[in-house]
C-alpha positions, 0 to 999 in steps of 0.5 A, a space after each residue: 500500500 502506498 504511504 499516505 504522504 502527510 506530516 502526521 503519518 510520517 511522524 508516527 514512526 519516528 525517529 528515523 536513521 538516515 538509512 530508514 529515510 533512504 529506504 522510505 524513498 528508494 523502495 524498488 527492489 533490487 534484482 537480487 531481492 527475493 521479491 523482485 520477480 513478484 513485484 515486476 509481475 505487476 508491470 508492463 515494460 515500456 519500449 520505444 521503436 528503434 531503441 533496444 533498451 526499455 524506458 520504464 515500467 507501467 503499472 497494470 492499473 495505468 494500462 487499463 486507464 489509457 486507450 493505446 491507439 493502435 496507430 501509435 502503440 503495440 501492446 503485447 499482454 502476453 509478454 507484458 510489453 508496450 511499444 511506442 511506434 514511429 509513424 511510417 514515413 516520418 522524417 521527424 522521429 522526435 516530433 512524431 513520437 511527441 505527437 503520438 504521446 500527447 494524443 495518447 495522454 490527452 485521450 487518457 486524461 479525458 477518459 479518466 475525467 469522464 469516469 470521475 464525473 460519473 463516480 463523483 470522485 477525483 480518482 487518479 490525478 496522474 491522468 486527471 490533472 493535465 499539467 500543461 508543462 512538458 518534460 523530456 523522455 530520456 533513453 536510460 543508457 545514454 540520456 538522449 531525449 526522444 520525445 516530450 510529454 505532458 507532466 501527467 504522464 511522467 509518473 504513469 510511464 515509470 520513466 526517468 524523472 529529473 528534479 533540481 534541488 538547492 540548499 542555501 546556507 550561511 555562516 552567521 553569529 550564534 546569536 542570530 535569530 532563527 528566522 521562522 514563519 508559518 504557513 499563514 505568515 505574510 510576506 510583510 510579516 516575514 520582512 518585519 521579523 527579519 529586518 534586524 539582520 536583513 542586510 548586515 555585512 552586505 558590502 565591504 565596509 558597510 555598516 549594519 542596516 535595519 532595512 530589508 533589502 532584496 538580494 536583487 537590489 544589492 551590488 553582487 560584486 560587493 557581497 561579503 561571504 564569511 566563508 572567504 575568511 579562514 574558517 574551520 568546522 568544529 564537531 558541533 558544526 560551529 565555525 571559528 577563525 583560527 588565525 584570530 581568536 578575538 573574532 566572533 565565532 560563526 555558525 553554519 546554518 541552512 535555510 529550510 523552506 516550509 511547503 505550502 499546506 495546500 500541496 498534495 504531497 507532504 503539505 507543511 513539511 520542511 524542504 530544501 531551500 528550493 526544488 522542482 522538476 526539470 522541464 523540457 524548457 530548461 537548457 540544463 539542470 543549472 538553468 532549471 535550478 535557477 528558474 525554480 529558485 527565482 520562482 520560489 525564493 526570488 534569488 536572482 539569476 546572476 547571483 546563482 550563476 556566479 555562486 551556486 555549485 553542483 554537489 552531486 546527483 542522487 539516483 533512486 527508484 520508487 514504487 509509487 508516484 508523487 501522489 502516492 499511487 502504486 507505480 514506478 519512478 526513476 528519480 534523478 536528483 540534481 543537487 546544488 548548494 549556494 552560500 548566502 551572505 550573512 543577513 540575506 534572506 530568501 523571500 516567497 516568490 510572486 505567483 508561485 505560492 509553493 513556499 510558505 516560509 523558512 527556518 534558519 537552522 543549525 546542522 544538528 537541528 536539521 539532523 533532528 528535524 529529519 530524524 523526527 520526520 519533519 522534512 520531506 523524505 526525498 528532500 532529506 536525501 538531498 540534505 544527506 548528499 550535502 552533509 556527506 560532501 561537507 563531512 558533516 555526517 558521523 561515521 555512523 550517520 554516513 554508513 552506506 549513505 553514499 552507495 544507496 544514493 547512487 543506485 543503478 537503474 535496472 530496466 529489463 
């Protein structure tokens, strides 16, 4: 049964180890598992004409939801395979496949919507909700894009699902207030709550200001980052200046966003600073992250291009869709980090509404929030990747984490 993706449900079984959290997300059995063949029996293998290797797994329930027009599809119920055929005589394979996929998903969307109206229920939202946002279908062995499809079909087809995550951190005084906001906090309230530390040390030689200044209004070339000074991590993740004992100790903190309470999956849980899907319009994972960060927390593109850094990729395989239906997901998480100068505070994006607010937490506090089930599980894996790369996990906390975050996708 799919996990009910709510804050209360996640907290029920806390506390969690890091491997517990990975096991909660990366649930697809390995080929060596005794349950592998039994699990696979519930799926059709998805192929595309002219490509030797399969693209994903389609659960039996989704097979019955789509009409599979015979001009585009070959469905073999005995072999449990579904193959997308390229139109005969087509000189534009990518365009022909995109057209076929779009028409198929649209027919499935209309079919499910009609059934829901008859039953008076919403039903499976993977097809019920047409996203109007295109995503690439990637060939697993090479990453080649072979068509574009609406987002409603990504989880249903069990294909590679790319996403981008940003972890924003800062080095600040241990006395800096913890910037917190609830799902009901307005932008003006959040600004007033953070105004006392909003632009301290933004520019070399500048004094502390009590006004709130958007990062977009600041001369990026004059920003001062505490990590440019000689800093070292201590056991409790505090930061000191070893060459100047009189200097104030600095503390490493992370901006965790609070998911909006209207989100269908994991509402009101803590999350990475910004996150979202990598769409066909994004030229690269970096550009996708920049778009999401601008939409959700209004960090300007020039700043992110200058200062954001990739910290690795997580490769996971799930047994449920984003909204909790039984299905397959091959998740590829592109992970980034960026240091924010002390006092620079993210703000909710205009017209997005997916972020309700933030908490500026120490690393030990973040670990505890993850342990108690207060962080969206998939995003917790990104935070693990970040802490692993910075040496912030103990031997016990990090045991087996790196290997599990980079699993091999096996589609056969």
